[in-house]
Each structure stands twice: as structure tokens, then as C-alpha cells.
C-alpha positions, 0 to 999 in steps of 0.5 A: 500500500503506497503512503500518500504522505510520502510523495517522492521519497522513494523511486517506485519499484515499477519505474526503476527497481535498482534505483528503488533499492539504492533509495531504501538503503539510504533512506532507511539508513541501512548501509553506505559505501566505504572509503575503498571502492566496493567496501560497505559501511553497515549502519546501526539499523542495518547491523541490527538486522544482521545481528538478528540474522546471526542469532537465528542462524547461529542457534540452528547451527549449534543445534546441529552440533557445530561449534564456533571458532575463529581463524586468521584473516591472512592465509599463506598463498601456498595453502590456496595453491595446494587445491588447484581447482579451488584457487583457479575459481577464486583467482580473479577475486583475490586480494594479496598482501605483498608488504608488511612491517615496511618490508616485502614479504618472502611469501605473499599472503592472501586475505581470505576469500573463504577458509577451506584451505586454512581449515583444511590445514588445521583440521588435518592437525586436529584429526588423528583417529575415527574417534575425532570424527565428525569434527563440526566447526563454524566461524563468523567472520569477514571475507574479501572478494574483489568484486568488479561490479559491487552492490551494497549487501549483494556483492561487496569486496568485503562482506560478513558471513558465517562459514561452516567446515566439517570432516567425516569418516564417510561420504554418506555421513558428509552428505547427510550432514551437509543436507541437514545444514541446508534444510534444518538451518538455512531453509528453516531460517529463511522460511520460518524467520525471514518469511522467504520461500526458497527453492532448494536443489543442487547446482549444475557442474557449471555453477558448482563451488570451486573444488566441490563435488556437489553444491546445494543452494537456496534460491529466492525470488526477489520483487522484480522476479530475479533470483538471489542465492541466499545460502549454499552447502558444499560436499567437498569430497576428499579433494581438500583432505587429499591436498592437506593430508587430512587422514584418520586411523579407522577402527582397524588401524588403517589410515583413511582420508576424511570427507569434508563439507563447507557451507555459508550464508552472508549479509546478502540475506539483508539484501534479500530481505529488502528486495524480497519483501520491500514495497514502495514505502521501503522495508517490510520486515517479518515480525520474527526477524524485526529488531523492533517489532512495535513502535509506540508513537506519541503524537504530540507534546502532551503530558497525558499522551506521553504518559499513556505512550510510556505505559503502553511501551512498558506493557508491551515490553513485559509481554516480551515484545521488542518495542521502541518508544518514539516520543520525539514530539519536536519532529512532525508526526508525518515525518516520524511515521514515514521514517518508521515505515521506511525501516519496515517496523511491523506494527506502530501504535499511534497515541494522541489526545483523543486516544487517551480520552477514549482509552482506545489505541490505533495499531497500524500494520506495516505490511498491509496498512490495515488499522486496528483499534483496541483497548489493550494492545499488549494483549493482542499484539503477540498473536497479531505479530504471528498472523502477520508473519504467516501472511508475509510468507503467504504473500511471498509464496503467492508471488513465487507461484504466480511468476514461475512457469512450467516450460517444455522448451528452451524458448519457453524457458527463455521467455519466462525468465524475463519476468520470473522463473521457469521450471524445465525438465533437465533432460530437455534443457541439458548442458547445451541448453544451459550454455544457450541460455547463458548467452542471454544472462539466464542461468540454471539456479538449481536442479530439483525433483519434480516435487521440489526436493533435493535430487539424489541423482541428477540424471533421473527423468523427474529432475527439473531445472529452475532457470532465471535471471539473477543478482 
């Protein structure tokens, strides 16, 4: 619902979606460009969203048995060279340190683009016996990949993320754990907290992570119909174990190579939140994710109004709601409403003299603009927030369904990708069709079974390719 008070605060999404995205970043005070090209300054409100993302994902990672560690930012260049396919995949994006302490280094150091190699070196040291397995580790860190076309939150030269790394005794155990992370951590968070329906599947050989034998992905549809990769999980086979001599003694005393995985999600999720749920008024933040679920706004500088606003704040706070009190009555009421709508706070409570006199308060939903009147906000808000969470998800599901076409030919898939996704049998598309679509900047986002599951065998007749344009 467009707010008639706003006028030209934001570019309309239908007029220029990329410009609208930049407007939201600025007006909602989410992020700014850093002093070095391609770097990002995450402003307090943007970081509060990332902290909520971190908290929810970290809880799920720990529930899956992994423990947090921290590894160095600088990696010896020799580490990357040990896994040839991996370094080849990242070479154009590497930032390399050649001087330190006023002297040229004898060996260049790479600023981590990801940490498979340093994890490989350390896990080889820490794993000796089958009793040490599985080794399940995760780190929250920054990484650097020298992006040629940076966009805040989507592709920046430095970004924040988590990266998990595990070692297992068997391929089956590694596969099962990577799938567990992908479904029970990433898909569950994206769906139940971010209210984002995602398509899960595997990447084709063309799109697979450098050095992996299998890559699983969560693909979401943005408001303009393009795809955004929200999280990935990789089976690395024994490639890194072989490069770093990561072996263990099995129950019979024989030396065996480990099987490893890696998996990650990043601040790109904040970009997905903006583009996936945002409207012409700014952000729409699902209640379970929202740092502030309700803002109580005192309409004017009136003793009774301010007292009532503070009372409702206290009641909501005691009810476990994440609530803010806006008593900045020196600023115009309309301007304050606009600012909170830009930030996507799910509910606002407007309290003026008439509300105090009547003992009834107006609740305004950010997602629909619907206005509700109640005498006891603290009693209705918790259940209303859950209703809103469900309805934000339902709206995103409807958009995904409406803009996904079942295609029977490459031409049908190409046409559908202009405005959304196409699902086409992989046996019809194939590697040659994938290459043909790539000339039009259309990629295979994932391969999945006909019913939307992660396929065990991508050569099966029921495997479908999801194709679309992407960020």
C-alpha cells in the first residue's frame, strides 16, 4: 500500500527497481559505501538486522552440533595453491598482501576469500583417529572478494558471513550432514524467520563451488522476479583432505582420508530481505526477524499522551515484545511515521489526545496498512505479530507461484525468465541448453525433483531445472 504522505521519497519499484533499492538503503539508513571502492559501511539499523540474522542462524547451527571458532584473516598463498581447482575459481577475486612491517614479504599472503584451505590445514592437525570424527566447526567472520561490479549487501569486496567446515569418516555421513545444514538451518531460517520461500536443489557442474563435488543452494525470488542465492552447502569430497593430508586411523588401524563439507550464508540475506519483501514505502520486515517489532508513537507534546505512550511501551515490553518508544514530539508526526515505515517496523501504535480520552489505541500494520483499534494492545499484539508473519510468507509464496512457469522448451524457458522463473525438465534443457541460455544472462539456479526436493541423482527423468535471471 503506497503512503500518500510520502510523495517522492522513494523511486517506485515499477519505474526503476535498482534505483528503488539504492533509495531504501539510504533512506532507511541501512548501509553506505566505504572509503575503498566496493567496501560497505553497515549502519546501526542495518547491523541490527544482521545481528538478528546471526542469532537465528547461529542457534540452528549449534543445534546441529557445530561449534564456533575463529581463524586468521591472512592465509599463506601456498595453502590456496595446494587445491588447484579451488584457487583457479577464486583467482580473479583475490586480494594479496605483498608488504608488511615496511618490508616485502618472502611469501605473499592472501586475505581470505573463504577458509577451506586454512581449515583444511588445521583440521588435518586436529584429526588423528575415527574417534575425532565428525569434527563440526563454524566461524563468523569477514571475507574479501574483489568484486568488479559491487552492490551494497549483494556483492561487496568485503562482506560478513558465517562459514561452516566439517570432516567425516564417510561420504554418506558428509552428505547427510551437509543436507541437514541446508534444510534444518538455512531453509528453516529463511522460511520460518525471514518469511522467504526458497527453492532448494543442487547446482549444475557449471555453477558448482570451486573444488566441490556437489553444491546445494537456496534460491529466492526477489520483487522484480530475479533470483538471489541466499545460502549454499558444499560436499567437498576428499579433494581438500587429499591436498592437506587430512587422514584418520579407522577402527582397524588403517589410515583413511576424511570427507569434508563447507557451507555459508552472508549479509546478502539483508539484501534479500529488502528486495524480497520491500514495497514502495521501503522495508517490510517479518515480525520474527524485526529488531523492533512495535513502535509506540506519541503524537504530540502532551503530558497525558506521553504518559499513556510510556505505559503502553512498558506493557508491551513485559509481554516480551521488542518495542521502541518514539516520543520525539519536536519532529512532525508525518515525518516520524514515514521514517518508521521506511525501516519496515511491523506494527506502530499511534497515541494522541483523543486516544487517551477514549482509552482506545490505533495499531497500524506495516505490511498491509490495515488499522486496528483496541483497548489493550499488549494483549493482542503477540498473536497479531504471528498472523502477520504467516501472511508475509503467504504473500511471498503467492508471488513465487504466480511468476514461475512450467516450460517444455528452451524458448519457453527463455521467455519466462524475463519476468520470473521457469521450471524445465533437465533432460530437455541439458548442458547445451544451459550454455544457450547463458548467452542471454539466464542461468540454471538449481536442479530439483519434480516435487521440489533435493535430487539424489541428477540424471533421473523427474529432475527439473529452475532457470532465471539473477543478482
